[in-house]
N, CA, C, O and the ligand as a Tripos MOL2 file, in Angstrom:
@<TRIPOS>MOLECULE
protein
  265   263    67     0     0
PROTEIN
NO_CHARGES

@<TRIPOS>ATOM
      1 N          -2.7300  200.2810  102.8210 N.3       1 MET1
      2 CA         -2.5820  201.6150  102.2330 C.3       1 MET1
      3 C          -1.1850  201.7970  101.6580 C.2       1 MET1
      4 O          -0.1850  201.4790  102.3010 O.2       1 MET1
      5 N          -1.1370  202.3040  100.4600 N.am      2 LYS2
      6 CA          0.1410  202.4950   99.7750 C.3       2 LYS2
      7 C           0.8850  203.6910  100.3530 C.2       2 LYS2
      8 O           0.3090  204.7580  100.5650 O.2       2 LYS2
      9 N           2.1910  203.4900  100.6050 N.am      3 THR3
     10 CA          3.0050  204.6090  101.0690 C.3       3 THR3
     11 C           3.4900  205.4020   99.8660 C.2       3 THR3
     12 O           4.0690  204.8590   98.9250 O.2       3 THR3
     13 N           3.2380  206.6840   99.9250 N.am      4 ILE4
     14 CA          3.6840  207.5430   98.8340 C.3       4 ILE4
     15 C           5.0640  208.0750   99.1700 C.2       4 ILE4
     16 O           5.2480  208.7270  100.1980 O.2       4 ILE4
     17 N           6.0390  207.8000   98.3050 N.am      5 LEU5
     18 CA          7.3900  208.3090   98.5100 C.3       5 LEU5
     19 C           7.5980  209.5660   97.6760 C.2       5 LEU5
     20 O           7.2160  209.6460   96.5090 O.2       5 LEU5
     21 N           8.2190  210.5390   98.3260 N.am      6 VAL6
     22 CA          8.4530  211.8140   97.6630 C.3       6 VAL6
     23 C           9.9280  212.1630   97.8180 C.2       6 VAL6
     24 O          10.4970  212.0140   98.9000 O.2       6 VAL6
     25 N          10.5400  212.6230   96.7410 N.am      7 ARG7
     26 CA         11.9360  213.0330   96.8540 C.3       7 ARG7
     27 C          12.0040  214.3880   97.5440 C.2       7 ARG7
     28 O          11.2960  215.3330   97.1960 O.2       7 ARG7
     29 N          12.8730  214.4430   98.5220 N.am      8 TYR8
     30 CA         12.9860  215.6720   99.3040 C.3       8 TYR8
     31 C          14.4380  215.9150   99.6650 C.2       8 TYR8
     32 O          15.1230  215.0100  100.1430 O.2       8 TYR8
     33 N          14.9130  217.1340   99.4400 N.am      9 CYS9
     34 CA         16.2900  217.4930   99.7620 C.3       9 CYS9
     35 C          16.2860  218.3690  101.0120 C.2       9 CYS9
     36 O          15.7130  219.4580  101.0230 O.2       9 CYS9
     37 N          16.9280  217.8780  102.0490 N.am     10 ARG10
     38 CA         16.9540  218.6230  103.3060 C.3      10 ARG10
     39 C          17.8600  219.8430  103.2160 C.2      10 ARG10
     40 O          17.7620  220.7590  104.0320 O.2      10 ARG10
     41 N          18.7350  219.8510  102.2280 N.am     11 SER11
     42 CA         19.6520  220.9860  102.0950 C.3      11 SER11
     43 C          18.9700  222.2210  101.5390 C.2      11 SER11
     44 O          19.0670  223.3070  102.1110 O.2      11 SER11
     45 N          18.2900  222.0520  100.4360 N.am     12 CYS12
     46 CA         17.7290  223.2260   99.7700 C.3      12 CYS12
     47 C          16.2060  223.2520   99.8260 C.2      12 CYS12
     48 O          15.5870  224.2420   99.4350 O.2      12 CYS12
     49 N          15.6030  222.1740  100.3090 N.am     13 GLY13
     50 CA         14.1490  222.1500  100.4230 C.3      13 GLY13
     51 C          13.4330  221.7340   99.1520 C.2      13 GLY13
     52 O          12.2110  221.8490   99.0560 O.2      13 GLY13
     53 N          14.1990  221.2440   98.1670 N.am     14 HIS14
     54 CA         13.5740  220.8150   96.9160 C.3      14 HIS14
     55 C          12.6340  219.6400   97.1860 C.2      14 HIS14
     56 O          12.9840  218.6970   97.8950 O.2      14 HIS14
     57 N          11.4330  219.7170   96.6050 N.am     15 ILE15
     58 CA         10.4520  218.6500   96.7680 C.3      15 ILE15
     59 C          10.0540  218.1300   95.4010 C.2      15 ILE15
     60 O           9.7680  218.9050   94.4880 O.2      15 ILE15
     61 N          10.0390  216.8030   95.2670 N.am     16 GLY16
     62 CA          9.6040  216.1830   94.0230 C.3      16 GLY16
     63 C          10.7800  215.7940   93.1510 C.2      16 GLY16
     64 O          11.9310  216.1170   93.4460 O.2      16 GLY16
     65 N          10.4670  215.0920   92.0660 N.am     17 GLU17
     66 CA         11.5300  214.6480   91.1640 C.3      17 GLU17
     67 C          12.1790  215.8510   90.4830 C.2      17 GLU17
     68 O          11.5600  216.8960   90.2830 O.2      17 GLU17
     69 N          13.4560  215.6570   90.1350 N.am     18 LEU18
     70 CA         14.1790  216.7290   89.4590 C.3      18 LEU18
     71 C          13.7860  216.7620   87.9820 C.2      18 LEU18
     72 O          13.4210  215.7380   87.4040 O.2      18 LEU18
     73 N          13.8660  217.9400   87.3850 N.am     19 PRO19
     74 CA         13.6700  217.9950   85.9270 C.3      19 PRO19
     75 C          14.6990  217.1040   85.2290 C.2      19 PRO19
     76 O          15.7950  216.8930   85.7490 O.2      19 PRO19
     77 N          14.3480  216.5850   84.0570 N.am     20 LYS20
     78 CA         15.2020  215.5980   83.3740 C.3      20 LYS20
     79 C          16.6080  216.0930   83.0960 C.2      20 LYS20
     80 O          17.5460  215.2960   83.0670 O.2      20 LYS20
     81 N          16.7760  217.3920   82.8930 N.am     21 ASN21
     82 CA         18.0990  217.9180   82.5620 C.3      21 ASN21
     83 C          18.9360  218.2360   83.8070 C.2      21 ASN21
     84 O          20.0390  218.7710   83.6870 O.2      21 ASN21
     85 N          18.4320  217.9160   84.9780 N.am     22 MET22
     86 CA         19.1720  218.2090   86.2080 C.3      22 MET22
     87 C          19.5570  216.9230   86.9280 C.2      22 MET22
     88 O          18.7310  216.0250   87.0910 O.2      22 MET22
     89 N          20.8240  216.8380   87.3620 N.am     23 LEU23
     90 CA         21.2460  215.6880   88.1550 C.3      23 LEU23
     91 C          21.1160  215.9780   89.6360 C.2      23 LEU23
     92 O          20.8780  215.0790   90.4430 O.2      23 LEU23
     93 N          21.2770  217.2430   89.9800 N.am     24 LYS24
     94 CA         21.2360  217.6420   91.3790 C.3      24 LYS24
     95 C          20.4480  218.9290   91.5200 C.2      24 LYS24
     96 O          20.4440  219.7750   90.6260 O.2      24 LYS24
     97 N          19.7810  219.0620   92.6570 N.am     25 CYS25
     98 CA         19.0550  220.2950   92.9290 C.3      25 CYS25
     99 C          19.9770  221.3200   93.5830 C.2      25 CYS25
    100 O          19.7210  222.5220   93.5160 O.2      25 CYS25
    101 N          21.0600  220.8400   94.2210 N.am     26 CYS26
    102 CA         22.0080  221.6940   94.9140 C.3      26 CYS26
    103 C          23.2810  220.8780   95.1240 C.2      26 CYS26
    104 O          23.2730  219.6740   94.8670 O.2      26 CYS26
    105 N          24.3860  221.4970   95.5860 N.am     27 PRO27
    106 CA         25.6360  220.7370   95.7260 C.3      27 PRO27
    107 C          25.5060  219.4960   96.6040 C.2      27 PRO27
    108 O          26.3010  218.5680   96.4550 O.2      27 PRO27
    109 N          24.5510  219.4480   97.4970 N.am     28 LYS28
    110 CA         24.4020  218.2780   98.3700 C.3      28 LYS28
    111 C          23.6000  217.1610   97.7250 C.2      28 LYS28
    112 O          23.3500  216.1250   98.3410 O.2      28 LYS28
    113 N          23.2040  217.3800   96.4920 N.am     29 GLY29
    114 CA         22.6650  216.2650   95.7470 C.3      29 GLY29
    115 C          21.1620  216.1940   95.6520 C.2      29 GLY29
    116 O          20.4550  217.1090   96.0740 O.2      29 GLY29
    117 N          20.6780  215.1040   95.0960 N.am     30 PRO30
    118 CA         19.2700  215.0440   94.7240 C.3      30 PRO30
    119 C          18.3250  214.7360   95.8770 C.2      30 PRO30
    120 O          17.1250  214.5640   95.6670 O.2      30 PRO30
    121 N          18.8580  214.6650   97.0920 N.am     31 GLY31
    122 CA         17.9650  214.3990   98.2160 C.3      31 GLY31
    123 C          17.6220  212.9360   98.3400 C.2      31 GLY31
    124 O          18.3210  212.0850   97.7900 O.2      31 GLY31
    125 N          16.5650  212.6340   99.0490 N.am     32 GLU32
    126 CA         16.2180  211.2440   99.3270 C.3      32 GLU32
    127 C          14.7230  211.0480   99.1640 C.2      32 GLU32
    128 O          13.9470  212.0040   99.1790 O.2      32 GLU32
    129 N          14.3340  209.7890   99.0090 N.am     33 LEU33
    130 CA         12.9080  209.4770   98.9240 C.3      33 LEU33
    131 C          12.3800  209.2160  100.3260 C.2      33 LEU33
    132 O          12.8540  208.3110  101.0130 O.2      33 LEU33
    133 N          11.4200  209.9910  100.7430 N.am     34 ILE34
    134 CA         10.8420  209.8000  102.0690 C.3      34 ILE34
    135 C           9.3210  209.7070  101.9390 C.2      34 ILE34
    136 O           8.7410  210.2290  100.9870 O.2      34 ILE34
    137 N           8.6770  209.0370  102.9060 N.am     35 PRO35
    138 CA          7.2100  208.9690  102.8620 C.3      35 PRO35
    139 C           6.6010  210.3670  102.9740 C.2      35 PRO35
    140 O           7.1410  211.2430  103.6490 O.2      35 PRO35
    141 N           5.4970  210.5520  102.3150 N.am     36 LEU36
    142 CA          4.8440  211.8570  102.2920 C.3      36 LEU36
    143 C           4.5210  212.3510  103.7060 C.2      36 LEU36
    144 O           4.6060  213.5490  103.9790 O.2      36 LEU36
    145 N           4.1540  211.4400  104.5950 N.am     37 THR37
    146 CA          3.8310  211.8430  105.9680 C.3      37 THR37
    147 C           5.0570  212.4300  106.6640 C.2      37 THR37
    148 O           4.9530  213.3970  107.4180 O.2      37 THR37
    149 N           6.2290  211.8250  106.3960 N.am     38 GLU38
    150 CA          7.4650  212.3490  106.9840 C.3      38 GLU38
    151 C           7.8320  213.6890  106.3830 C.2      38 GLU38
    152 O           8.3560  214.5680  107.0660 O.2      38 GLU38
    153 N           7.5550  213.8350  105.1190 N.am     39 LEU39
    154 CA          7.8250  215.1000  104.4460 C.3      39 LEU39
    155 C           7.0390  216.2140  105.1300 C.2      39 LEU39
    156 O           7.5570  217.3050  105.3690 O.2      39 LEU39
    157 N           5.8080  215.9230  105.4320 N.am     40 LYS40
    158 CA          4.9500  216.9050  106.0920 C.3      40 LYS40
    159 C           5.5610  217.3040  107.4400 C.2      40 LYS40
    160 O           5.6080  218.4840  107.7870 O.2      40 LYS40
    161 N           6.0230  216.3110  108.1860 N.am     41 GLN41
    162 CA          6.6530  216.6000  109.4760 C.3      41 GLN41
    163 C           7.9080  217.4400  109.2970 C.2      41 GLN41
    164 O           8.1240  218.4160  110.0150 O.2      41 GLN41
    165 N           8.7410  217.0460  108.3230 N.am     42 ALA42
    166 CA          9.9880  217.7780  108.0820 C.3      42 ALA42
    167 C           9.6950  219.2340  107.7600 C.2      42 ALA42
    168 O          10.3930  220.1410  108.2140 O.2      42 ALA42
    169 N           8.6650  219.4360  106.9790 N.am     43 VAL43
    170 CA          8.2930  220.7950  106.6030 C.3      43 VAL43
    171 C           7.8000  221.5520  107.8270 C.2      43 VAL43
    172 O           8.1080  222.7300  108.0050 O.2      43 VAL43
    173 N           7.0380  220.8730  108.6630 N.am     44 GLU44
    174 CA          6.5220  221.5220  109.8680 C.3      44 GLU44
    175 C           7.6520  221.8840  110.8200 C.2      44 GLU44
    176 O           7.5740  222.9000  111.5110 O.2      44 GLU44
    177 N           8.6960  221.0700  110.8660 N.am     45 ILE45
    178 CA          9.8080  221.3200  111.7720 C.3      45 ILE45
    179 C          10.5390  222.6050  111.4220 C.2      45 ILE45
    180 O          11.1230  223.2260  112.3100 O.2      45 ILE45
    181 N          10.5300  223.0150  110.2040 N.am     46 GLY46
    182 CA         11.1530  224.3060  109.9630 C.3      46 GLY46
    183 C          11.7410  224.5880  108.6080 C.2      46 GLY46
    184 O          12.7380  225.3040  108.5080 O.2      46 GLY46
    185 N          11.1690  224.0590  107.5840 N.am     47 PHE47
    186 CA         11.6630  224.4580  106.2920 C.3      47 PHE47
    187 C          10.8530  225.6290  105.7550 C.2      47 PHE47
    188 O           9.8830  226.0710  106.3700 O.2      47 PHE47
    189 N          11.2600  226.1040  104.6330 N.am     48 THR48
    190 CA         10.7530  227.3950  104.1730 C.3      48 THR48
    191 C           9.2780  227.3740  103.8180 C.2      48 THR48
    192 O           8.6800  226.3200  103.6000 O.2      48 THR48
    193 N           8.7270  228.5390  103.7690 N.am     49 PHE49
    194 CA          7.3320  228.6930  103.3900 C.3      49 PHE49
    195 C           7.1110  228.1600  101.9840 C.2      49 PHE49
    196 O           6.0710  227.5720  101.6870 O.2      49 PHE49
    197 N           8.0910  228.3700  101.1270 N.am     50 ILE50
    198 CA          7.9880  227.8740   99.7490 C.3      50 ILE50
    199 C           7.9010  226.3530   99.7380 C.2      50 ILE50
    200 O           7.1020  225.7700   99.0060 O.2      50 ILE50
    201 N           8.7400  225.7170  100.5640 N.am     51 ALA51
    202 CA          8.7140  224.2550  100.6420 C.3      51 ALA51
    203 C           7.3500  223.7880  101.1360 C.2      51 ALA51
    204 O           6.8020  222.8050  100.6370 O.2      51 ALA51
    205 N           6.8160  224.4910  102.1060 N.am     52 LEU52
    206 CA          5.5110  224.1330  102.6570 C.3      52 LEU52
    207 C           4.4290  224.2720  101.5900 C.2      52 LEU52
    208 O           3.5670  223.4060  101.4400 O.2      52 LEU52
    209 N           4.4920  225.3580  100.8690 N.am     53 THR53
    210 CA          3.5070  225.6010   99.8210 C.3      53 THR53
    211 C           3.5710  224.4910   98.7710 C.2      53 THR53
    212 O           2.5450  223.9950   98.3040 O.2      53 THR53
    213 N           4.7980  224.1160   98.4130 N.am     54 LYS54
    214 CA          4.9760  223.0350   97.4350 C.3      54 LYS54
    215 C           4.4300  221.7280   97.9760 C.2      54 LYS54
    216 O           3.7830  220.9700   97.2530 O.2      54 LYS54
    217 N           4.6920  221.4640   99.2580 N.am     55 ALA55
    218 CA          4.2450  220.2140   99.8660 C.3      55 ALA55
    219 C           2.7260  220.1350   99.8560 C.2      55 ALA55
    220 O           2.1530  219.0830   99.5680 O.2      55 ALA55
    221 N           2.0840  221.2370  100.1680 N.am     56 VAL56
    222 CA          0.6200  221.2690  100.1770 C.3      56 VAL56
    223 C           0.0840  221.0380   98.7710 C.2      56 VAL56
    224 O          -0.8650  220.2790   98.5750 O.2      56 VAL56
    225 N           0.6950  221.6960   97.8000 N.am     57 ALA57
    226 CA          0.2630  221.5510   96.4090 C.3      57 ALA57
    227 C           0.4620  220.1060   95.9470 C.2      57 ALA57
    228 O          -0.3850  219.5330   95.2620 O.2      57 ALA57
    229 N           1.6000  219.5360   96.3380 N.am     58 LEU58
    230 CA          1.9310  218.1630   95.9520 C.3      58 LEU58
    231 C           0.9370  217.1900   96.5740 C.2      58 LEU58
    232 O           0.4690  216.2580   95.9200 O.2      58 LEU58
    233 N           0.6240  217.4190   97.8340 N.am     59 LYS59
    234 CA         -0.3030  216.5440   98.5450 C.3      59 LYS59
    235 C          -1.6800  216.5830   97.8800 C.2      59 LYS59
    236 O          -2.3230  215.5480   97.7040 O.2      59 LYS59
    237 N          -2.1170  217.7660   97.5190 N.am     60 GLN60
    238 CA         -3.4130  217.9010   96.8690 C.3      60 GLN60
    239 C          -3.4090  217.1900   95.5270 C.2      60 GLN60
    240 O          -4.3820  216.5430   95.1390 O.2      60 GLN60
    241 N          -2.2840  217.3280   94.8260 N.am     61 GLN61
    242 CA         -2.1440  216.6950   93.5260 C.3      61 GLN61
    243 C          -2.2090  215.1780   93.6580 C.2      61 GLN61
    244 O          -2.8770  214.5030   92.8750 O.2      61 GLN61
    245 N          -1.4970  214.6460   94.6700 N.am     62 LEU62
    246 CA         -1.4700  213.2030   94.8790 C.3      62 LEU62
    247 C          -2.8390  212.6830   95.2920 C.2      62 LEU62
    248 O          -3.2620  211.6110   94.8590 O.2      62 LEU62
    249 N          -3.5290  213.4510   96.1320 N.am     63 GLN63
    250 CA         -4.8490  213.0240   96.5880 C.3      63 GLN63
    251 C          -5.8360  212.9970   95.4330 C.2      63 GLN63
    252 O          -6.6770  212.1020   95.3500 O.2      63 GLN63
    253 N          -5.7330  213.9850   94.5370 N.am     64 SER64
    254 CA         -6.6660  214.0450   93.4250 C.3      64 SER64
    255 C          -6.3880  212.9440   92.3950 C.2      64 SER64
    256 O          -7.2520  212.6030   91.5870 O.2      64 SER64
    257 N          -5.1580  212.3900   92.4370 N.am     65 ASN65
    258 CA         -4.8050  211.3100   91.5100 C.3      65 ASN65
    259 C          -5.2670  209.9420   92.0080 C.2      65 ASN65
    260 O          -5.2530  208.9760   91.2460 O.2      65 ASN65
    261 N          -5.6660  209.8470   93.2460 N.am     66 GLN66
    262 CA         -6.0240  208.5360   93.8180 C.3      66 GLN66
    263 C          -7.4290  208.1120   93.4310 C.2      66 GLN66
    264 O          -7.8810  207.0380   93.8290 O.2      66 GLN66
    265 ZN         19.0010  220.1860   97.1860 Zn       67 ZN67
@<TRIPOS>BOND
     1     1     2 1
     2     2     3 1
     3     3     4 2
     4     3     5 am
     5     5     6 1
     6     6     7 1
     7     7     8 2
     8     7     9 am
     9     9    10 1
    10    10    11 1
    11    11    12 2
    12    11    13 am
    13    13    14 1
    14    14    15 1
    15    15    16 2
    16    15    17 am
    17    17    18 1
    18    18    19 1
    19    19    20 2
    20    19    21 am
    21    21    22 1
    22    22    23 1
    23    23    24 2
    24    23    25 am
    25    25    26 1
    26    26    27 1
    27    27    28 2
    28    27    29 am
    29    29    30 1
    30    30    31 1
    31    31    32 2
    32    31    33 am
    33    33    34 1
    34    34    35 1
    35    35    36 2
    36    35    37 am
    37    37    38 1
    38    38    39 1
    39    39    40 2
    40    39    41 am
    41    41    42 1
    42    42    43 1
    43    43    44 2
    44    43    45 am
    45    45    46 1
    46    46    47 1
    47    47    48 2
    48    47    49 am
    49    49    50 1
    50    50    51 1
    51    51    52 2
    52    51    53 am
    53    53    54 1
    54    54    55 1
    55    55    56 2
    56    55    57 am
    57    57    58 1
    58    58    59 1
    59    59    60 2
    60    59    61 am
    61    61    62 1
    62    62    63 1
    63    63    64 2
    64    63    65 am
    65    65    66 1
    66    66    67 1
    67    67    68 2
    68    67    69 am
    69    69    70 1
    70    70    71 1
    71    71    72 2
    72    71    73 am
    73    73    74 1
    74    74    75 1
    75    75    76 2
    76    75    77 am
    77    77    78 1
    78    78    79 1
    79    79    80 2
    80    79    81 am
    81    81    82 1
    82    82    83 1
    83    83    84 2
    84    83    85 am
    85    85    86 1
    86    86    87 1
    87    87    88 2
    88    87    89 am
    89    89    90 1
    90    90    91 1
    91    91    92 2
    92    91    93 am
    93    93    94 1
    94    94    95 1
    95    95    96 2
    96    95    97 am
    97    97    98 1
    98    98    99 1
    99    99   100 2
   100    99   101 am
   101   101   102 1
   102   102   103 1
   103   103   104 2
   104   103   105 am
   105   105   106 1
   106   106   107 1
   107   107   108 2
   108   107   109 am
   109   109   110 1
   110   110   111 1
   111   111   112 2
   112   111   113 am
   113   113   114 1
   114   114   115 1
   115   115   116 2
   116   115   117 am
   117   117   118 1
   118   118   119 1
   119   119   120 2
   120   119   121 am
   121   121   122 1
   122   122   123 1
   123   123   124 2
   124   123   125 am
   125   125   126 1
   126   126   127 1
   127   127   128 2
   128   127   129 am
   129   129   130 1
   130   130   131 1
   131   131   132 2
   132   131   133 am
   133   133   134 1
   134   134   135 1
   135   135   136 2
   136   135   137 am
   137   137   138 1
   138   138   139 1
   139   139   140 2
   140   139   141 am
   141   141   142 1
   142   142   143 1
   143   143   144 2
   144   143   145 am
   145   145   146 1
   146   146   147 1
   147   147   148 2
   148   147   149 am
   149   149   150 1
   150   150   151 1
   151   151   152 2
   152   151   153 am
   153   153   154 1
   154   154   155 1
   155   155   156 2
   156   155   157 am
   157   157   158 1
   158   158   159 1
   159   159   160 2
   160   159   161 am
   161   161   162 1
   162   162   163 1
   163   163   164 2
   164   163   165 am
   165   165   166 1
   166   166   167 1
   167   167   168 2
   168   167   169 am
   169   169   170 1
   170   170   171 1
   171   171   172 2
   172   171   173 am
   173   173   174 1
   174   174   175 1
   175   175   176 2
   176   175   177 am
   177   177   178 1
   178   178   179 1
   179   179   180 2
   180   179   181 am
   181   181   182 1
   182   182   183 1
   183   183   184 2
   184   183   185 am
   185   185   186 1
   186   186   187 1
   187   187   188 2
   188   187   189 am
   189   189   190 1
   190   190   191 1
   191   191   192 2
   192   191   193 am
   193   193   194 1
   194   194   195 1
   195   195   196 2
   196   195   197 am
   197   197   198 1
   198   198   199 1
   199   199   200 2
   200   199   201 am
   201   201   202 1
   202   202   203 1
   203   203   204 2
   204   203   205 am
   205   205   206 1
   206   206   207 1
   207   207   208 2
   208   207   209 am
   209   209   210 1
   210   210   211 1
   211   211   212 2
   212   211   213 am
   213   213   214 1
   214   214   215 1
   215   215   216 2
   216   215   217 am
   217   217   218 1
   218   218   219 1
   219   219   220 2
   220   219   221 am
   221   221   222 1
   222   222   223 1
   223   223   224 2
   224   223   225 am
   225   225   226 1
   226   226   227 1
   227   227   228 2
   228   227   229 am
   229   229   230 1
   230   230   231 1
   231   231   232 2
   232   231   233 am
   233   233   234 1
   234   234   235 1
   235   235   236 2
   236   235   237 am
   237   237   238 1
   238   238   239 1
   239   239   240 2
   240   239   241 am
   241   241   242 1
   242   242   243 1
   243   243   244 2
   244   243   245 am
   245   245   246 1
   246   246   247 1
   247   247   248 2
   248   247   249 am
   249   249   250 1
   250   250   251 1
   251   251   252 2
   252   251   253 am
   253   253   254 1
   254   254   255 1
   255   255   256 2
   256   255   257 am
   257   257   258 1
   258   258   259 1
   259   259   260 2
   260   259   261 am
   261   261   262 1
   262   262   263 1
   263   263   264 2
@<TRIPOS>SUBSTRUCTURE
     1 MET1         2 RESIDUE 1 A MET
     2 LYS2         6 RESIDUE 1 A LYS
     3 THR3        10 RESIDUE 1 A THR
     4 ILE4        14 RESIDUE 1 A ILE
     5 LEU5        18 RESIDUE 1 A LEU
     6 VAL6        22 RESIDUE 1 A VAL
     7 ARG7        26 RESIDUE 1 A ARG
     8 TYR8        30 RESIDUE 1 A TYR
     9 CYS9        34 RESIDUE 1 A CYS
    10 ARG10       38 RESIDUE 1 A ARG
    11 SER11       42 RESIDUE 1 A SER
    12 CYS12       46 RESIDUE 1 A CYS
    13 GLY13       50 RESIDUE 1 A GLY
    14 HIS14       54 RESIDUE 1 A HIS
    15 ILE15       58 RESIDUE 1 A ILE
    16 GLY16       62 RESIDUE 1 A GLY
    17 GLU17       66 RESIDUE 1 A GLU
    18 LEU18       70 RESIDUE 1 A LEU
    19 PRO19       74 RESIDUE 1 A PRO
    20 LYS20       78 RESIDUE 1 A LYS
    21 ASN21       82 RESIDUE 1 A ASN
    22 MET22       86 RESIDUE 1 A MET
    23 LEU23       90 RESIDUE 1 A LEU
    24 LYS24       94 RESIDUE 1 A LYS
    25 CYS25       98 RESIDUE 1 A CYS
    26 CYS26      102 RESIDUE 1 A CYS
    27 PRO27      106 RESIDUE 1 A PRO
    28 LYS28      110 RESIDUE 1 A LYS
    29 GLY29      114 RESIDUE 1 A GLY
    30 PRO30      118 RESIDUE 1 A PRO
    31 GLY31      122 RESIDUE 1 A GLY
    32 GLU32      126 RESIDUE 1 A GLU
    33 LEU33      130 RESIDUE 1 A LEU
    34 ILE34      134 RESIDUE 1 A ILE
    35 PRO35      138 RESIDUE 1 A PRO
    36 LEU36      142 RESIDUE 1 A LEU
    37 THR37      146 RESIDUE 1 A THR
    38 GLU38      150 RESIDUE 1 A GLU
    39 LEU39      154 RESIDUE 1 A LEU
    40 LYS40      158 RESIDUE 1 A LYS
    41 GLN41      162 RESIDUE 1 A GLN
    42 ALA42      166 RESIDUE 1 A ALA
    43 VAL43      170 RESIDUE 1 A VAL
    44 GLU44      174 RESIDUE 1 A GLU
    45 ILE45      178 RESIDUE 1 A ILE
    46 GLY46      182 RESIDUE 1 A GLY
    47 PHE47      186 RESIDUE 1 A PHE
    48 THR48      190 RESIDUE 1 A THR
    49 PHE49      194 RESIDUE 1 A PHE
    50 ILE50      198 RESIDUE 1 A ILE
    51 ALA51      202 RESIDUE 1 A ALA
    52 LEU52      206 RESIDUE 1 A LEU
    53 THR53      210 RESIDUE 1 A THR
    54 LYS54      214 RESIDUE 1 A LYS
    55 ALA55      218 RESIDUE 1 A ALA
    56 VAL56      222 RESIDUE 1 A VAL
    57 ALA57      226 RESIDUE 1 A ALA
    58 LEU58      230 RESIDUE 1 A LEU
    59 LYS59      234 RESIDUE 1 A LYS
    60 GLN60      238 RESIDUE 1 A GLN
    61 GLN61      242 RESIDUE 1 A GLN
    62 LEU62      246 RESIDUE 1 A LEU
    63 GLN63      250 RESIDUE 1 A GLN
    64 SER64      254 RESIDUE 1 A SER
    65 ASN65      258 RESIDUE 1 A ASN
    66 GLN66      262 RESIDUE 1 A GLN
    67 ZN67       265 GROUP 0 **** ****
């Protein structure tokens, strides 16, 4: 099974690749690539509702692309 890597910033909760005109999502930078399963855990541990909503939308999008 292929591991899906997703960019995630623990500072601001940004999920996914940055828009082309942006180098950073926040002063702490563009975040890191983590497996989607870990992203789900990170979100469950306590990031914002918006981040959770994005993660769910992203997961659905990725599943529909498979
Ligand atoms: Zn950020």
